[in-house]
HTML snippet that shows the backbone in 3Dmol.js (N, CA, C, O; Angstrom):
<script src="https://3Dmol.org/build/3Dmol-min.js"></script>
<div id="view" style="width:600px;height:400px;position:relative"></div>
<script>
const pdb = `
ATOM      1  N   MET A   1     122.701  26.116 -56.976  1.00  0.00           N
ATOM      2  CA  MET A   1     121.559  25.267 -57.217  1.00  0.00           C
ATOM      3  C   MET A   1     120.454  25.668 -56.238  1.00  0.00           C
ATOM      4  O   MET A   1     120.720  26.088 -55.112  1.00  0.00           O
ATOM      5  N   VAL A   2     119.224  25.530 -56.692  1.00  0.00           N
ATOM      6  CA  VAL A   2     118.054  25.868 -55.882  1.00  0.00           C
ATOM      7  C   VAL A   2     117.169  24.631 -55.791  1.00  0.00           C
ATOM      8  O   VAL A   2     117.048  23.868 -56.749  1.00  0.00           O
ATOM      9  N   LEU A   3     116.557  24.444 -54.636  1.00  0.00           N
ATOM     10  CA  LEU A   3     115.629  23.332 -54.437  1.00  0.00           C
ATOM     11  C   LEU A   3     114.243  23.890 -54.187  1.00  0.00           C
ATOM     12  O   LEU A   3     114.048  24.736 -53.315  1.00  0.00           O
ATOM     13  N   VAL A   4     113.281  23.407 -54.963  1.00  0.00           N
ATOM     14  CA  VAL A   4     111.873  23.734 -54.747  1.00  0.00           C
ATOM     15  C   VAL A   4     111.215  22.443 -54.283  1.00  0.00           C
ATOM     16  O   VAL A   4     111.311  21.414 -54.951  1.00  0.00           O
ATOM     17  N   TYR A   5     110.536  22.503 -53.121  1.00  0.00           N
ATOM     18  CA  TYR A   5     109.922  21.298 -52.562  1.00  0.00           C
ATOM     19  C   TYR A   5     108.441  21.552 -52.318  1.00  0.00           C
ATOM     20  O   TYR A   5     108.056  22.590 -51.781  1.00  0.00           O
ATOM     21  N   LEU A   6     107.620  20.593 -52.718  1.00  0.00           N
ATOM     22  CA  LEU A   6     106.181  20.627 -52.458  1.00  0.00           C
ATOM     23  C   LEU A   6     105.796  19.317 -51.800  1.00  0.00           C
ATOM     24  O   LEU A   6     106.178  18.243 -52.265  1.00  0.00           O
ATOM     25  N   ARG A   7     105.039  19.407 -50.717  1.00  0.00           N
ATOM     26  CA  ARG A   7     104.590  18.181 -50.059  1.00  0.00           C
ATOM     27  C   ARG A   7     103.658  17.411 -50.979  1.00  0.00           C
ATOM     28  O   ARG A   7     102.922  18.002 -51.769  1.00  0.00           O
ATOM     29  N   GLY A   8     103.694  16.096 -50.873  1.00  0.00           N
ATOM     30  CA  GLY A   8     102.843  15.258 -51.701  1.00  0.00           C
ATOM     31  C   GLY A   8     102.846  13.828 -51.206  1.00  0.00           C
ATOM     32  O   GLY A   8     103.599  13.465 -50.302  1.00  0.00           O
ATOM     33  N   ARG A   9     101.990  13.021 -51.814  1.00  0.00           N
ATOM     34  CA  ARG A   9     101.886  11.611 -51.424  1.00  0.00           C
ATOM     35  C   ARG A   9     102.967  10.763 -52.058  1.00  0.00           C
ATOM     36  O   ARG A   9     103.391   9.761 -51.482  1.00  0.00           O
ATOM     37  N   ASP A  10     103.413  11.150 -53.228  1.00  0.00           N
ATOM     38  CA  ASP A  10     104.410  10.379 -53.967  1.00  0.00           C
ATOM     39  C   ASP A  10     105.746  11.104 -53.947  1.00  0.00           C
ATOM     40  O   ASP A  10     105.823  12.288 -53.620  1.00  0.00           O
ATOM     41  N   LEU A  11     106.783  10.384 -54.295  1.00  0.00           N
ATOM     42  CA  LEU A  11     108.110  10.981 -54.420  1.00  0.00           C
ATOM     43  C   LEU A  11     108.386  11.193 -55.900  1.00  0.00           C
ATOM     44  O   LEU A  11     108.489  10.237 -56.668  1.00  0.00           O
ATOM     45  N   LYS A  12     108.504  12.460 -56.292  1.00  0.00           N
ATOM     46  CA  LYS A  12     108.803  12.797 -57.681  1.00  0.00           C
ATOM     47  C   LYS A  12     109.949  13.789 -57.683  1.00  0.00           C
ATOM     48  O   LYS A  12     110.011  14.686 -56.841  1.00  0.00           O
ATOM     49  N   ILE A  13     110.851  13.622 -58.632  1.00  0.00           N
ATOM     50  CA  ILE A  13     112.032  14.477 -58.707  1.00  0.00           C
ATOM     51  C   ILE A  13     112.158  15.003 -60.134  1.00  0.00           C
ATOM     52  O   ILE A  13     112.070  14.246 -61.100  1.00  0.00           O
ATOM     53  N   GLY A  14     112.368  16.319 -60.247  1.00  0.00           N
ATOM     54  CA  GLY A  14     112.535  16.945 -61.551  1.00  0.00           C
ATOM     55  C   GLY A  14     113.760  17.839 -61.552  1.00  0.00           C
ATOM     56  O   GLY A  14     114.266  18.226 -60.499  1.00  0.00           O
ATOM     57  N   PHE A  15     114.227  18.160 -62.741  1.00  0.00           N
ATOM     58  CA  PHE A  15     115.431  18.979 -62.879  1.00  0.00           C
ATOM     59  C   PHE A  15     115.177  20.058 -63.922  1.00  0.00           C
ATOM     60  O   PHE A  15     114.537  19.814 -64.945  1.00  0.00           O
ATOM     61  N   SER A  16     115.681  21.241 -63.651  1.00  0.00           N
ATOM     62  CA  SER A  16     115.578  22.352 -64.584  1.00  0.00           C
ATOM     63  C   SER A  16     116.971  22.909 -64.819  1.00  0.00           C
ATOM     64  O   SER A  16     117.626  23.390 -63.895  1.00  0.00           O
ATOM     65  N   VAL A  17     117.414  22.838 -66.063  1.00  0.00           N
ATOM     66  CA  VAL A  17     118.719  23.373 -66.440  1.00  0.00           C
ATOM     67  C   VAL A  17     118.479  24.256 -67.659  1.00  0.00           C
ATOM     68  O   VAL A  17     118.269  23.760 -68.766  1.00  0.00           O
ATOM     69  N   SER A  18     118.512  25.563 -67.445  1.00  0.00           N
ATOM     70  CA  SER A  18     118.156  26.491 -68.518  1.00  0.00           C
ATOM     71  C   SER A  18     119.291  26.636 -69.528  1.00  0.00           C
ATOM     72  O   SER A  18     120.417  26.203 -69.284  1.00  0.00           O
ATOM     73  N   SER A  19     118.979  27.243 -70.648  1.00  0.00           N
ATOM     74  CA  SER A  19     119.973  27.442 -71.700  1.00  0.00           C
ATOM     75  C   SER A  19     121.049  28.433 -71.273  1.00  0.00           C
ATOM     76  O   SER A  19     122.093  28.517 -71.921  1.00  0.00           O
ATOM     77  N   LYS A  20     120.823  29.180 -70.205  1.00  0.00           N
ATOM     78  CA  LYS A  20     121.842  30.093 -69.682  1.00  0.00           C
ATOM     79  C   LYS A  20     123.036  29.320 -69.119  1.00  0.00           C
ATOM     80  O   LYS A  20     124.142  29.855 -69.034  1.00  0.00           O
ATOM     81  N   VAL A  21     122.810  28.063 -68.736  1.00  0.00           N
ATOM     82  CA  VAL A  21     123.880  27.234 -68.163  1.00  0.00           C
ATOM     83  C   VAL A  21     124.928  26.914 -69.218  1.00  0.00           C
ATOM     84  O   VAL A  21     126.114  26.827 -68.902  1.00  0.00           O
ATOM     85  N   GLY A  22     124.512  26.740 -70.447  1.00  0.00           N
ATOM     86  CA  GLY A  22     125.467  26.435 -71.508  1.00  0.00           C
ATOM     87  C   GLY A  22     124.783  25.770 -72.682  1.00  0.00           C
ATOM     88  O   GLY A  22     123.558  25.767 -72.795  1.00  0.00           O
ATOM     89  N   ASN A  23     125.605  25.206 -73.554  1.00  0.00           N
ATOM     90  CA  ASN A  23     125.036  24.540 -74.725  1.00  0.00           C
ATOM     91  C   ASN A  23     124.414  23.201 -74.320  1.00  0.00           C
ATOM     92  O   ASN A  23     124.445  22.828 -73.147  1.00  0.00           O
ATOM     93  N   ALA A  24     123.858  22.490 -75.281  1.00  0.00           N
ATOM     94  CA  ALA A  24     123.128  21.255 -74.990  1.00  0.00           C
ATOM     95  C   ALA A  24     124.016  20.203 -74.321  1.00  0.00           C
ATOM     96  O   ALA A  24     123.561  19.488 -73.429  1.00  0.00           O
ATOM     97  N   VAL A  25     125.253  20.107 -74.739  1.00  0.00           N
ATOM     98  CA  VAL A  25     126.165  19.123 -74.162  1.00  0.00           C
ATOM     99  C   VAL A  25     126.396  19.424 -72.684  1.00  0.00           C
ATOM    100  O   VAL A  25     126.377  18.518 -71.852  1.00  0.00           O
ATOM    101  N   THR A  26     126.612  20.680 -72.364  1.00  0.00           N
ATOM    102  CA  THR A  26     126.850  21.086 -70.970  1.00  0.00           C
ATOM    103  C   THR A  26     125.610  20.870 -70.127  1.00  0.00           C
ATOM    104  O   THR A  26     125.700  20.347 -69.016  1.00  0.00           O
ATOM    105  N   ARG A  27     124.448  21.265 -70.640  1.00  0.00           N
ATOM    106  CA  ARG A  27     123.197  21.100 -69.894  1.00  0.00           C
ATOM    107  C   ARG A  27     122.915  19.628 -69.627  1.00  0.00           C
ATOM    108  O   ARG A  27     122.493  19.268 -68.527  1.00  0.00           O
ATOM    109  N   ASN A  28     123.141  18.779 -70.614  1.00  0.00           N
ATOM    110  CA  ASN A  28     122.893  17.345 -70.440  1.00  0.00           C
ATOM    111  C   ASN A  28     123.871  16.732 -69.445  1.00  0.00           C
ATOM    112  O   ASN A  28     123.491  15.838 -68.688  1.00  0.00           O
ATOM    113  N   ARG A  29     125.123  17.191 -69.428  1.00  0.00           N
ATOM    114  CA  ARG A  29     126.098  16.701 -68.455  1.00  0.00           C
ATOM    115  C   ARG A  29     125.648  17.046 -67.038  1.00  0.00           C
ATOM    116  O   ARG A  29     125.691  16.202 -66.143  1.00  0.00           O
ATOM    117  N   VAL A  30     125.216  18.293 -66.839  1.00  0.00           N
ATOM    118  CA  VAL A  30     124.737  18.721 -65.520  1.00  0.00           C
ATOM    119  C   VAL A  30     123.511  17.904 -65.127  1.00  0.00           C
ATOM    120  O   VAL A  30     123.409  17.447 -63.988  1.00  0.00           O
ATOM    121  N   ARG A  31     122.584  17.718 -66.059  1.00  0.00           N
ATOM    122  CA  ARG A  31     121.358  16.966 -65.771  1.00  0.00           C
ATOM    123  C   ARG A  31     121.666  15.509 -65.422  1.00  0.00           C
ATOM    124  O   ARG A  31     121.053  14.952 -64.512  1.00  0.00           O
ATOM    125  N   ARG A  32     122.608  14.888 -66.137  1.00  0.00           N
ATOM    126  CA  ARG A  32     122.997  13.498 -65.838  1.00  0.00           C
ATOM    127  C   ARG A  32     123.597  13.387 -64.444  1.00  0.00           C
ATOM    128  O   ARG A  32     123.305  12.439 -63.715  1.00  0.00           O
ATOM    129  N   CYS A  33     124.430  14.345 -64.072  1.00  0.00           N
ATOM    130  CA  CYS A  33     125.033  14.336 -62.729  1.00  0.00           C
ATOM    131  C   CYS A  33     123.953  14.475 -61.665  1.00  0.00           C
ATOM    132  O   CYS A  33     123.968  13.752 -60.669  1.00  0.00           O
ATOM    133  N   LEU A  34     123.017  15.395 -61.868  1.00  0.00           N
ATOM    134  CA  LEU A  34     121.946  15.603 -60.893  1.00  0.00           C
ATOM    135  C   LEU A  34     121.059  14.362 -60.780  1.00  0.00           C
ATOM    136  O   LEU A  34     120.662  13.977 -59.681  1.00  0.00           O
ATOM    137  N   ARG A  35     120.752  13.740 -61.919  1.00  0.00           N
ATOM    138  CA  ARG A  35     119.922  12.529 -61.904  1.00  0.00           C
ATOM    139  C   ARG A  35     120.591  11.397 -61.141  1.00  0.00           C
ATOM    140  O   ARG A  35     119.934  10.678 -60.388  1.00  0.00           O
ATOM    141  N   GLU A  36     121.893  11.238 -61.331  1.00  0.00           N
ATOM    142  CA  GLU A  36     122.618  10.180 -60.631  1.00  0.00           C
ATOM    143  C   GLU A  36     122.623  10.436 -59.127  1.00  0.00           C
ATOM    144  O   GLU A  36     122.415   9.514 -58.338  1.00  0.00           O
ATOM    145  N   ASP A  37     122.858  11.674 -58.731  1.00  0.00           N
ATOM    146  CA  ASP A  37     122.854  12.002 -57.299  1.00  0.00           C
ATOM    147  C   ASP A  37     121.474  11.771 -56.694  1.00  0.00           C
ATOM    148  O   ASP A  37     121.359  11.244 -55.587  1.00  0.00           O
ATOM    149  N   ALA A  38     120.434  12.160 -57.412  1.00  0.00           N
ATOM    150  CA  ALA A  38     119.066  11.965 -56.920  1.00  0.00           C
ATOM    151  C   ALA A  38     118.735  10.479 -56.817  1.00  0.00           C
ATOM    152  O   ALA A  38     118.040  10.063 -55.890  1.00  0.00           O
ATOM    153  N   ARG A  39     119.223   9.682 -57.753  1.00  0.00           N
ATOM    154  CA  ARG A  39     118.979   8.235 -57.717  1.00  0.00           C
ATOM    155  C   ARG A  39     119.569   7.622 -56.450  1.00  0.00           C
ATOM    156  O   ARG A  39     118.951   6.757 -55.828  1.00  0.00           O
ATOM    157  N   LEU A  40     120.758   8.068 -56.070  1.00  0.00           N
ATOM    158  CA  LEU A  40     121.404   7.532 -54.880  1.00  0.00           C
ATOM    159  C   LEU A  40     120.728   8.014 -53.593  1.00  0.00           C
ATOM    160  O   LEU A  40     120.697   7.282 -52.604  1.00  0.00           O
ATOM    161  N   LEU A  41     120.194   9.225 -53.595  1.00  0.00           N
ATOM    162  CA  LEU A  41     119.542   9.781 -52.411  1.00  0.00           C
ATOM    163  C   LEU A  41     118.084   9.370 -52.272  1.00  0.00           C
ATOM    164  O   LEU A  41     117.513   9.475 -51.186  1.00  0.00           O
ATOM    165  N   ARG A  42     117.481   8.907 -53.348  1.00  0.00           N
ATOM    166  CA  ARG A  42     116.042   8.633 -53.389  1.00  0.00           C
ATOM    167  C   ARG A  42     115.504   7.806 -52.220  1.00  0.00           C
ATOM    168  O   ARG A  42     114.465   8.170 -51.670  1.00  0.00           O
ATOM    169  N   PRO A  43     116.159   6.706 -51.811  1.00  0.00           N
ATOM    170  CA  PRO A  43     115.599   5.912 -50.702  1.00  0.00           C
ATOM    171  C   PRO A  43     115.553   6.673 -49.380  1.00  0.00           C
ATOM    172  O   PRO A  43     114.772   6.316 -48.497  1.00  0.00           O
ATOM    173  N   ARG A  44     116.366   7.707 -49.226  1.00  0.00           N
ATOM    174  CA  ARG A  44     116.429   8.446 -47.962  1.00  0.00           C
ATOM    175  C   ARG A  44     115.560   9.705 -47.952  1.00  0.00           C
ATOM    176  O   ARG A  44     115.491  10.390 -46.932  1.00  0.00           O
ATOM    177  N   LEU A  45     114.896  10.023 -49.070  1.00  0.00           N
ATOM    178  CA  LEU A  45     114.112  11.255 -49.171  1.00  0.00           C
ATOM    179  C   LEU A  45     112.687  11.066 -48.683  1.00  0.00           C
ATOM    180  O   LEU A  45     112.087  10.008 -48.871  1.00  0.00           O
ATOM    181  N   LYS A  46     112.153  12.111 -48.049  1.00  0.00           N
ATOM    182  CA  LYS A  46     110.741  12.115 -47.674  1.00  0.00           C
ATOM    183  C   LYS A  46     109.904  12.253 -48.938  1.00  0.00           C
ATOM    184  O   LYS A  46     110.388  12.722 -49.969  1.00  0.00           O
ATOM    185  N   ARG A  47     108.641  11.840 -48.848  1.00  0.00           N
ATOM    186  CA  ARG A  47     107.758  11.938 -50.005  1.00  0.00           C
ATOM    187  C   ARG A  47     107.476  13.401 -50.337  1.00  0.00           C
ATOM    188  O   ARG A  47     107.474  14.259 -49.455  1.00  0.00           O
ATOM    189  N   GLY A  48     107.243  13.669 -51.599  1.00  0.00           N
ATOM    190  CA  GLY A  48     106.945  15.015 -52.058  1.00  0.00           C
ATOM    191  C   GLY A  48     107.499  15.216 -53.457  1.00  0.00           C
ATOM    192  O   GLY A  48     107.997  14.284 -54.089  1.00  0.00           O
ATOM    193  N   LYS A  49     107.403  16.446 -53.924  1.00  0.00           N
ATOM    194  CA  LYS A  49     107.906  16.792 -55.250  1.00  0.00           C
ATOM    195  C   LYS A  49     109.134  17.676 -55.089  1.00  0.00           C
ATOM    196  O   LYS A  49     109.078  18.720 -54.439  1.00  0.00           O
ATOM    197  N   TYR A  50     110.222  17.257 -55.674  1.00  0.00           N
ATOM    198  CA  TYR A  50     111.485  17.971 -55.601  1.00  0.00           C
ATOM    199  C   TYR A  50     111.812  18.500 -56.993  1.00  0.00           C
ATOM    200  O   TYR A  50     111.742  17.766 -57.978  1.00  0.00           O
ATOM    201  N   ILE A  51     112.165  19.768 -57.064  1.00  0.00           N
ATOM    202  CA  ILE A  51     112.625  20.340 -58.326  1.00  0.00           C
ATOM    203  C   ILE A  51     113.973  20.995 -58.052  1.00  0.00           C
ATOM    204  O   ILE A  51     114.076  21.913 -57.238  1.00  0.00           O
ATOM    205  N   PHE A  52     114.986  20.520 -58.732  1.00  0.00           N
ATOM    206  CA  PHE A  52     116.319  21.078 -58.592  1.00  0.00           C
ATOM    207  C   PHE A  52     116.571  21.991 -59.793  1.00  0.00           C
ATOM    208  O   PHE A  52     116.467  21.569 -60.945  1.00  0.00           O
ATOM    209  N   VAL A  53     116.904  23.243 -59.501  1.00  0.00           N
ATOM    210  CA  VAL A  53     117.149  24.238 -60.542  1.00  0.00           C
ATOM    211  C   VAL A  53     118.644  24.535 -60.556  1.00  0.00           C
ATOM    212  O   VAL A  53     119.187  25.058 -59.583  1.00  0.00           O
ATOM    213  N   ALA A  54     119.301  24.202 -61.651  1.00  0.00           N
ATOM    214  CA  ALA A  54     120.739  24.434 -61.779  1.00  0.00           C
ATOM    215  C   ALA A  54     120.987  25.875 -62.194  1.00  0.00           C
ATOM    216  O   ALA A  54     120.298  26.412 -63.062  1.00  0.00           O
ATOM    217  N   ARG A  55     121.961  26.482 -61.577  1.00  0.00           N
ATOM    218  CA  ARG A  55     122.371  27.842 -61.915  1.00  0.00           C
ATOM    219  C   ARG A  55     123.563  27.801 -62.858  1.00  0.00           C
ATOM    220  O   ARG A  55     124.125  26.736 -63.111  1.00  0.00           O
ATOM    221  N   VAL A  56     123.947  28.963 -63.378  1.00  0.00           N
ATOM    222  CA  VAL A  56     125.013  29.060 -64.372  1.00  0.00           C
ATOM    223  C   VAL A  56     126.322  28.460 -63.847  1.00  0.00           C
ATOM    224  O   VAL A  56     127.062  27.841 -64.611  1.00  0.00           O
ATOM    225  N   ALA A  57     126.614  28.633 -62.571  1.00  0.00           N
ATOM    226  CA  ALA A  57     127.861  28.123 -62.002  1.00  0.00           C
ATOM    227  C   ALA A  57     127.950  26.596 -62.054  1.00  0.00           C
ATOM    228  O   ALA A  57     129.046  26.042 -61.965  1.00  0.00           O
ATOM    229  N   ALA A  58     126.824  25.916 -62.197  1.00  0.00           N
ATOM    230  CA  ALA A  58     126.824  24.445 -62.237  1.00  0.00           C
ATOM    231  C   ALA A  58     127.591  23.918 -63.446  1.00  0.00           C
ATOM    232  O   ALA A  58     128.088  22.792 -63.416  1.00  0.00           O
ATOM    233  N   ALA A  59     127.694  24.710 -64.498  1.00  0.00           N
ATOM    234  CA  ALA A  59     128.385  24.263 -65.707  1.00  0.00           C
ATOM    235  C   ALA A  59     129.875  24.048 -65.453  1.00  0.00           C
ATOM    236  O   ALA A  59     130.500  23.206 -66.099  1.00  0.00           O
ATOM    237  N   LYS A  60     130.440  24.799 -64.524  1.00  0.00           N
ATOM    238  CA  LYS A  60     131.877  24.720 -64.269  1.00  0.00           C
ATOM    239  C   LYS A  60     132.213  23.834 -63.067  1.00  0.00           C
ATOM    240  O   LYS A  60     133.386  23.603 -62.774  1.00  0.00           O
ATOM    241  N   CYS A  61     131.191  23.342 -62.377  1.00  0.00           N
ATOM    242  CA  CYS A  61     131.416  22.533 -61.175  1.00  0.00           C
ATOM    243  C   CYS A  61     131.725  21.084 -61.534  1.00  0.00           C
ATOM    244  O   CYS A  61     131.247  20.551 -62.535  1.00  0.00           O
ATOM    245  N   ALA A  62     132.534  20.471 -60.689  1.00  0.00           N
ATOM    246  CA  ALA A  62     132.792  19.037 -60.818  1.00  0.00           C
ATOM    247  C   ALA A  62     131.586  18.281 -60.261  1.00  0.00           C
ATOM    248  O   ALA A  62     130.787  18.839 -59.508  1.00  0.00           O
ATOM    249  N   HIS A  63     131.465  17.024 -60.632  1.00  0.00           N
ATOM    250  CA  HIS A  63     130.346  16.206 -60.171  1.00  0.00           C
ATOM    251  C   HIS A  63     130.315  16.130 -58.644  1.00  0.00           C
ATOM    252  O   HIS A  63     129.240  16.172 -58.046  1.00  0.00           O
ATOM    253  N   GLU A  64     131.465  16.022 -58.020  1.00  0.00           N
ATOM    254  CA  GLU A  64     131.534  15.937 -56.555  1.00  0.00           C
ATOM    255  C   GLU A  64     130.966  17.193 -55.905  1.00  0.00           C
ATOM    256  O   GLU A  64     130.312  17.110 -54.866  1.00  0.00           O
ATOM    257  N   ALA A  65     131.208  18.351 -56.503  1.00  0.00           N
ATOM    258  CA  ALA A  65     130.688  19.611 -55.960  1.00  0.00           C
ATOM    259  C   ALA A  65     129.165  19.659 -56.079  1.00  0.00           C
ATOM    260  O   ALA A  65     128.483  20.130 -55.169  1.00  0.00           O
ATOM    261  N   LEU A  66     128.635  19.174 -57.198  1.00  0.00           N
ATOM    262  CA  LEU A  66     127.175  19.129 -57.366  1.00  0.00           C
ATOM    263  C   LEU A  66     126.554  18.158 -56.366  1.00  0.00           C
ATOM    264  O   LEU A  66     125.474  18.416 -55.834  1.00  0.00           O
ATOM    265  N   THR A  67     127.230  17.049 -56.112  1.00  0.00           N
ATOM    266  CA  THR A  67     126.748  16.069 -55.134  1.00  0.00           C
ATOM    267  C   THR A  67     126.687  16.687 -53.740  1.00  0.00           C
ATOM    268  O   THR A  67     125.690  16.545 -53.032  1.00  0.00           O
ATOM    269  N   ARG A  68     127.754  17.370 -53.355  1.00  0.00           N
ATOM    270  CA  ARG A  68     127.783  18.023 -52.042  1.00  0.00           C
ATOM    271  C   ARG A  68     126.695  19.083 -51.925  1.00  0.00           C
ATOM    272  O   ARG A  68     126.044  19.197 -50.886  1.00  0.00           O
ATOM    273  N   GLU A  69     126.499  19.852 -52.981  1.00  0.00           N
ATOM    274  CA  GLU A  69     125.494  20.918 -52.957  1.00  0.00           C
ATOM    275  C   GLU A  69     124.087  20.340 -52.830  1.00  0.00           C
ATOM    276  O   GLU A  69     123.270  20.859 -52.070  1.00  0.00           O
ATOM    277  N   MET A  70     123.796  19.263 -53.573  1.00  0.00           N
ATOM    278  CA  MET A  70     122.471  18.647 -53.493  1.00  0.00           C
ATOM    279  C   MET A  70     122.225  18.082 -52.098  1.00  0.00           C
ATOM    280  O   MET A  70     121.149  18.272 -51.532  1.00  0.00           O
ATOM    281  N   SER A  71     123.209  17.396 -51.549  1.00  0.00           N
ATOM    282  CA  SER A  71     123.066  16.832 -50.202  1.00  0.00           C
ATOM    283  C   SER A  71     122.883  17.936 -49.164  1.00  0.00           C
ATOM    284  O   SER A  71     122.081  17.798 -48.240  1.00  0.00           O
ATOM    285  N   ALA A  72     123.620  19.022 -49.316  1.00  0.00           N
ATOM    286  CA  ALA A  72     123.510  20.131 -48.374  1.00  0.00           C
ATOM    287  C   ALA A  72     122.127  20.786 -48.450  1.00  0.00           C
ATOM    288  O   ALA A  72     121.542  21.120 -47.420  1.00  0.00           O
ATOM    289  N   LEU A  73     121.611  20.967 -49.652  1.00  0.00           N
ATOM    290  CA  LEU A  73     120.279  21.559 -49.813  1.00  0.00           C
ATOM    291  C   LEU A  73     119.208  20.703 -49.147  1.00  0.00           C
ATOM    292  O   LEU A  73     118.348  21.216 -48.431  1.00  0.00           O
ATOM    293  N   ILE A  74     119.267  19.413 -49.383  1.00  0.00           N
ATOM    294  CA  ILE A  74     118.268  18.505 -48.809  1.00  0.00           C
ATOM    295  C   ILE A  74     118.401  18.457 -47.295  1.00  0.00           C
ATOM    296  O   ILE A  74     117.398  18.436 -46.582  1.00  0.00           O
ATOM    297  N   GLY A  75     119.630  18.441 -46.804  1.00  0.00           N
ATOM    298  CA  GLY A  75     119.860  18.411 -45.365  1.00  0.00           C
ATOM    299  C   GLY A  75     119.372  19.675 -44.675  1.00  0.00           C
ATOM    300  O   GLY A  75     118.730  19.604 -43.627  1.00  0.00           O
ATOM    301  N   ARG A  76     119.674  20.841 -45.259  1.00  0.00           N
ATOM    302  CA  ARG A  76     119.233  22.109 -44.666  1.00  0.00           C
ATOM    303  C   ARG A  76     117.722  22.225 -44.642  1.00  0.00           C
ATOM    304  O   ARG A  76     117.154  22.817 -43.725  1.00  0.00           O
ATOM    305  N   ALA A  77     117.072  21.663 -45.648  1.00  0.00           N
ATOM    306  CA  ALA A  77     115.605  21.718 -45.727  1.00  0.00           C
ATOM    307  C   ALA A  77     114.956  20.687 -44.809  1.00  0.00           C
ATOM    308  O   ALA A  77     113.743  20.731 -44.604  1.00  0.00           O
ATOM    309  N   GLY A  78     115.736  19.760 -44.250  1.00  0.00           N
ATOM    310  CA  GLY A  78     115.191  18.743 -43.354  1.00  0.00           C
ATOM    311  C   GLY A  78     114.322  17.732 -44.071  1.00  0.00           C
ATOM    312  O   GLY A  78     113.291  17.316 -43.544  1.00  0.00           O
ATOM    313  N   LEU A  79     114.723  17.333 -45.263  1.00  0.00           N
ATOM    314  CA  LEU A  79     113.903  16.449 -46.076  1.00  0.00           C
ATOM    315  C   LEU A  79     114.399  15.014 -46.116  1.00  0.00           C
ATOM    316  O   LEU A  79     113.919  14.218 -46.922  1.00  0.00           O
ATOM    317  N   LEU A  80     115.351  14.672 -45.259  1.00  0.00           N
ATOM    318  CA  LEU A  80     115.799  13.288 -45.172  1.00  0.00           C
ATOM    319  C   LEU A  80     114.919  12.543 -44.167  1.00  0.00           C
ATOM    320  O   LEU A  80     114.511  13.104 -43.150  1.00  0.00           O
ATOM    321  N   LYS A  81     114.630  11.264 -44.466  1.00  0.00           N
ATOM    322  CA  LYS A  81     113.816  10.447 -43.567  1.00  0.00           C
ATOM    323  C   LYS A  81     114.548  10.235 -42.248  1.00  0.00           C
ATOM    324  O   LYS A  81     115.773  10.115 -42.203  1.00  0.00           O
ATOM    325  N   GLU A  82     113.770  10.193 -41.192  1.00  0.00           N
ATOM    326  CA  GLU A  82     114.324   9.844 -39.880  1.00  0.00           C
ATOM    327  C   GLU A  82     114.483   8.335 -39.816  1.00  0.00           C
ATOM    328  O   GLU A  82     113.885   7.624 -40.623  1.00  0.00           O
ATOM    329  N   ASP A  83     115.269   7.832 -38.882  1.00  0.00           N
ATOM    330  CA  ASP A  83     115.427   6.389 -38.713  1.00  0.00           C
ATOM    331  C   ASP A  83     114.085   5.774 -38.363  1.00  0.00           C
ATOM    332  O   ASP A  83     113.414   6.240 -37.443  1.00  0.00           O
ATOM    333  N   GLY A  84     113.689   4.749 -39.075  1.00  0.00           N
ATOM    334  CA  GLY A  84     112.432   4.058 -38.824  1.00  0.00           C
ATOM    335  C   GLY A  84     111.251   4.652 -39.544  1.00  0.00           C
ATOM    336  O   GLY A  84     110.160   4.087 -39.475  1.00  0.00           O
ATOM    337  N   GLU A  85     111.413   5.760 -40.230  1.00  0.00           N
ATOM    338  CA  GLU A  85     110.319   6.373 -40.972  1.00  0.00           C
ATOM    339  C   GLU A  85     110.169   5.668 -42.310  1.00  0.00           C
ATOM    340  O   GLU A  85     111.160   5.391 -42.986  1.00  0.00           O
ATOM    341  N   ALA A  86     108.931   5.377 -42.693  1.00  0.00           N
ATOM    342  CA  ALA A  86     108.687   4.641 -43.937  1.00  0.00           C
ATOM    343  C   ALA A  86     108.544   5.540 -45.120  1.00  0.00           C
ATOM    344  O   ALA A  86     108.336   5.064 -46.235  1.00  0.00           O
TER     345      ALA A  86
END
`;
const viewer = $3Dmol.createViewer("view");
viewer.addModel(pdb, "pdb");
viewer.setStyle({}, {cartoon: {color: "spectrum"}});
viewer.zoomTo();
viewer.render();
</script>
């Protein structure tokens, strides 16, 4: 998975799952998992535009693996709010 981040005033999150990942059922499953993970992380994210790009390997990953990967990407990029930050 790849994270594209752009600074901004608002918090917006988007997902890109290309047809290379699999058929429509597989792509929608991956997108639903990513949306759920983003929903849970949303209160802790800094403002800006986030675009998560799923790679072909995401089709075979369990939801827990996608969750760990998303959290790791955000953590490495330093995009989690600090304590007391609004």
